[in-house]
N, C-alpha and C positions, 0 to 999 in steps of 0.2 A: 629717669637721669633727671639731675635737680638741674635748675637753670644757671648754677654757675660751673655748672661740668666741664673738661675739654672732652671731644672728639677727635677721631682720626679722622683725618680728609686730607688734600690737598695742596691747600694753602694756609699762608698764616692768616688770614682773618676771622674775628669772633671768635670759636670760641675752637675753630680747628687748628689742627697740630699734622705735622708731616710725618707720618707713621712708616713711609715706604720708602726710608733711606738705607745709609748704610749696615743696618741690623733691623729688618722689618721685625721679628720676632720679638726683640727685648721692647722694639718702642712702640710697639704694638701693645704687649703687655705693659709696659711705664702706665698709659693712660689710666687701666680701670684702676689700676695700683694707687695710682695718686690720689684720680676721683676719692676713693674707697678712705685712706688713709687723712688727707686732709678738709675731708667733710666730718669725719668724725672727732678730729682732731679739735675744730671749730667749730663744732654742735652747739655749747654754749656762747660762744663768740657773735654769730652767724644773726643775731639779733640786735645788734651793735650798731647803730647807724652809720660809724666808720668804716665795717665791713661790707661793701656793696659788695651785689655778685659781678661787677663786673673786673672789678678791685681781688676777687677770685678770684675770676679766670686769668687775671694778668699773674696771678702768683705762682699758677697750677702750669699755666703758659713756661713763666719762668723758669720752676723746677724742671719740667722735663726739658727741657735742652740744656740745662745744667745737670742732666742725668742719663741723656743721652748717648753718652761717649764712655766706651769701655775703658779708654786708659786710665780715667778715674774712677773708674771700681776697682784698677788694678792698685792702683797706689793706697783707695781704701782700706782692702781687704789685707795687705803688708802691712797700712797701719794696725790696723785693727790687732794682727796677727803678731805684732811685734810689739806692742803695749808695753807699758812697764806696770810692772812686773808681767814676763814673758809665761811663767811658770808660778804654780804654786807645788806647794810637797804634799802630795798623796802616800802616804804611806811608804813614805823613800822613796819613791817615783818622781821626778818632776814631768807635772803636769799640764799643759800649754791652756793659759786661760780663757784665749778665745776657741772656740770649735763653731764649725757652721752645722756643723749636726744638732748643735744643745738649741739650735734654733725650731720652730716650729713650724711647718708644712703650710706649702701656702694651693689653694685650689688648684691653680692655673700648671703644677710641674714642679719640681728645682729644679731641670737644666734647662738653657736654652740657649738658642745660636750665638756662636763666638765662644762657648764655655764658661758664661756667665750665669753664677749659679741662681736664681730667683730668687730663693733665700736672703741671699745677699744683697739684692738689687731692693728689694723690703724693705731691709734693715738701713742701706745708704737713702731712700725715699723717705724714709721716716725721719730719722734723722736732720737732713739737708731740711724737711718742711717744718720741722718743731723749730730749726734754726733758723728758717727766716721769717717766721710767724712770731719770733720771738723780738727778732730784730723790729717787726715793724710792730709791735708792742699789742699786736691780737690776742693773746693770750693772757689766761684769770682776769680779764679787764670784767669788773661788777656789772651787771645788766640792768639796771634800774627804768623806772615807768616816769612819767612827766610831774609825780607827784615826792619823787627823790624818795620811791621804795626799793630798795634791794634786792629785785624776780630770780636773780642767779648770782653765788658768788664768783662765778666764772668758770674758765677751762680745766683741765687737768691734763694730767698722764697715762689718763687709765687705757687710753687708745694705744699708747707706748706699750705701757708692761702687758696686756691683754697679748698683745696681737702681733706683736714683732719682736720682744726679747727673748731671750734663754728661755725653755717651757720646764718648768721643774720637773717635767716628766719624763724629759730628755736628759737633766742633767746630772750622775751620778750622784747621792748623798752624799760622800766623803769628799765628791768636789767642791758641789754644796761649801759643807764645811770647812774646809781649807779655807774655800776664799775666805769666809765671813770669820774663821780664827788668827787667818795670818796676814790677811788687808783689811777688817776691818769693815769690810764690806760685800752684798752681797754679789754674788753673779749677773744678777738683771742692773746694779747700777753704775757697775764696773766698766761694761756694755753701754750703758746711754751715756754717762760719760764720757768716754774715750769717743765715741762717736760725733757728740754735741763737739768737743777740741777738735777734731778734722775739721770740721767746717771754720773755725772761727781763728786759729791761732795759725794757719798755712804751712810754709816749711817746719823743718823739724828745728829741735829746741836748740837753743844760743845761736841760730841763725839771726840773722839782721836785711832780708830780703828789702831791696827798695820799693819804690812807690810802684803800682800797676794801676794805668786809665786808658783812657779810648782814646782816639783825635782822629780827623780826619787831614784827609794828605791834598796838597792844595800842590800841583805844579806847573797852573797858568799861570804864575804869576812869582816873580822873585825877588820882592821885597814889601817891607809893609807897605799897608795896614794890613793885620794879619785878622780874617775872619775867624767870629768867635768859637773855640774847639777845632782850630786847626792846625797844620804845617808847614812853613813854608819851606822850601832848601835855596839858596842864592844862586842855582844852576841850575838850567834847562836841565842837564845828568843829575840830579839829585845825589849821586852816587861820586861825584865830583865836586861836591860843594865844600864849603869854608864855612861859612854859615848857615844856622837852621833857627828860625823864627817859630817859635812857639805859643800860639795865644796862653794867657793867666788861669783860661778858664776851660774842661777838655772839652768833650763833645757833650758830657752828660748836664755842663751845664755847674761842675764843682771847681770852687776855687784853688789852682795850685800854684800860686805865684811862691811861697815862702818854701814850696817843693824845689821849683825849678830854680829860688837862689841857689839852691844847696848842691847845685845837682853837678859832676862832674863825670858822668857816664850816661849815655843815651845811647839804648837800645831800643830798636821802633822794629815791627815785627806784622805779617801778615799774619789777619784772622785767622784763617780759613789754611794755610802752609806754616810750614817749617823757617820760610825765608824769610831775612831780616838784615838792618846793617845796624853796627853798630859802630858810637860814636864817643871819643876823648874828647873833654873839654879843655879847652885851651883859652888861660887866659878869664880874665871874672866876666861874670853874664854879663848884658847891660840889659837894667828891665824895666820898661814904660809898664808906671806901676796900674794895675786893670786893665792891660791892651796885650801885651806881650811881654817874653824877653829873648834875648838877642844871645845865642851862642857861636863862638868863634868855635869850629871841632876840623876834627880829622879822624876819614875814617880809621876802624883800626879792622874791619872784618865783616864781613855782608854784600851780595850781590843784589840786594830785589832793588824791585823800582817800583813805587804804586802808584797805580792805576788813578785819575784826576777824582777827590771828593772819595777814594776806595779808604774804609775805614781802617785802621792800624791800631794794633796792642804797642803802648808807649810802656820802658819800665826806666825810671828816674833813680839813678844810685848815689850815692851820696862816698866819697871816700874809703869809708869804712864798712859796706853794706854791698852784698852781693846780687847775683841775678837773682829773680824771684822764679819760684819752681812752679810746678804746673800747680798746685795746691794754692800756692798763693795768690795764681790768678784765679782761682776760683774762689777764690776765698774774696777778694778783690769783686769779684762779679756778683756774689751775693749780695755783700753791702749796696755798690749800684743798684743795682737791679729791688733792691727792699727799701733802698732811699725814694726812687722813682715810687714805684707802686704806691709802698706805706706815705706817701705824702710828708716825709721828716723836712722840714726847713735845710734848707741851704745854704751854707755858709753866706754872710753878708761882707760885701766887695768891702775894702776897706775906709770908704768915703761913704759908707752908713755906718760904718761900727766906730768911727769916730765922731759921726754926730747922735749914735747910741749912749754911746760913753758919755757925752755933756749930757744930754738928756737924762740917762739916771744920776750924774753926781746933782744938776737940777733940784732930780725928784728929791733925793737923800737931803738935798738942804733943805728945802721949803720944810720937811716933814721934821727935820728940828728942829728949825726956826717956831713952826705950828708949833710941836711941843716944849719948847721953849716962853713963848707966850702967852701960852695955855697954863701955864704955870702963873 
């Protein structure tokens, strides 16, 4: 076992993950799959100082939690099966491009509890791993020494193509040829492209889903100030509220002020159940910059009452946007998780952005003046 591998355990500290919940065989199988694939994918990047063992552990645990829901597998399988184009013409017979039987076998068997095919699980894990490591900037990073010499050109997709994509030995020759002739791509490239798109674009084409984020509920007070990353209702019974106050920074510290200003429907939902509140915004929101946004609201649906400091999934929708789907939620979670683990900079608040703009202008002016007088 490598020092950056996760293990099955009974708690969520260090390298342990809970493999004994709703689907134990699935979760127990996920751990070695994630460890093997991420290690192979990151083989050449592990020498990069930014890719520390602790960050790799966090990445693997994040992949584990985002791979533990059979609901996501159902959506993934449906998406891959209905991928456009669905069929290729093989001797006049419309033949599906996506076929689980084309995938290489896995050492742990093909079917596990919950009727989830382990070949699909491995495909899912490989694509979400590739997508997340790409977002974090860990792939294809050249590795150099202290003198600037390039020791390695960076990671490759060899691990994806050799171990999880359709096996040429299992794909009939006439199907392979039909894919190249009609679609201009190999069946492996089609699978890879579609698989990564599943995690990156959210809902169906032409949909405009609202923004998905997380906040904590604060029901012990009914008025501002609003703690960072919290929501306040102006009634001790949240469902009887006529006003909602939402922090301009969500639970993860991301600046949502501009999104909040254009919101006219707010859905607040439990992260563990389907219970929710649906609110229609009435009137123009009142913005207290870098602190909170105040909404006059009317409850239109839902009966959920959160507990103090309970984490909520929040959907913010402008007039032309739709309620985000589970795929949209998955896409949002991936972005938030990789931003936190990968160390990408969060948006500056407005006062810092203004100062930065002024500083940039001064810098550009100084450079122009220097060039002018240098002549």
